MARKOLTOR-754801 format. One record per residue (C-alpha): z, x, y. Coordinates in steps of 0.25 Angstrom, whole numbers, padded with zeros to 4 digits, always signed. Example, Ala and Ser with C-alpha at 12.3 -4.5 7.8 and 13.67 -1.06 7.14 Angstrom:
2
+0031+0049-0018 +0029+0055-0004 
END
This chain:
65
+0461+0250+0411 +0448+0251+0418 +0439+0262+0410 +0434+0267+0424 +0448+0269+0430 +0453+0283+0431 +0467+0287+0426 +0474+0298+0433 +0477+0309+0423 +0482+0319+0433 +0496+0318+0428 +0495+0316+0413 +0501+0325+0403 +0491+0330+0394 +0495+0335+0380 +0487+0342+0369 +0487+0339+0354 +0498+0346+0346 +0486+0350+0337 +0480+0358+0348 +0479+0373+0346 +0481+0376+0360 +0469+0385+0360 +0460+0376+0368 +0454+0369+0356 +0448+0355+0356 +0460+0347+0360 +0463+0334+0368 +0474+0331+0377 +0481+0318+0379 +0489+0313+0390 +0501+0305+0386 +0508+0301+0398 +0500+0289+0403 +0504+0275+0398 +0494+0267+0390 +0483+0278+0390 +0480+0291+0384 +0471+0301+0391 +0464+0311+0382 +0456+0324+0386 +0450+0337+0381 +0460+0348+0383 +0448+0358+0385 +0443+0350+0397 +0456+0344+0403 +0448+0341+0416 +0437+0333+0408 +0437+0318+0404 +0449+0311+0399 +0449+0300+0389 +0459+0289+0391 +0464+0280+0379 +0474+0269+0378 +0486+0275+0372 +0486+0266+0360 +0472+0269+0357 +0475+0284+0358 +0487+0283+0349 +0479+0275+0339 +0468+0286+0339 +0478+0297+0337 +0485+0290+0326 +0472+0288+0319 +0469+0303+0319 
END
């Protein structure tokens, strides 16, 4: 994937961590319905920037936590 290419995230399904308190704390949201990539954003500023990781890299990161 070209690092300068844009990915259409307008129809992704975002989900918050089950550890989120639901009170607007410091949370990330992850989109899980795009094959091969995992977009991640700050739930407090959903219109802000999104980081996009290869799905395998994201899974390894989460598993290491």
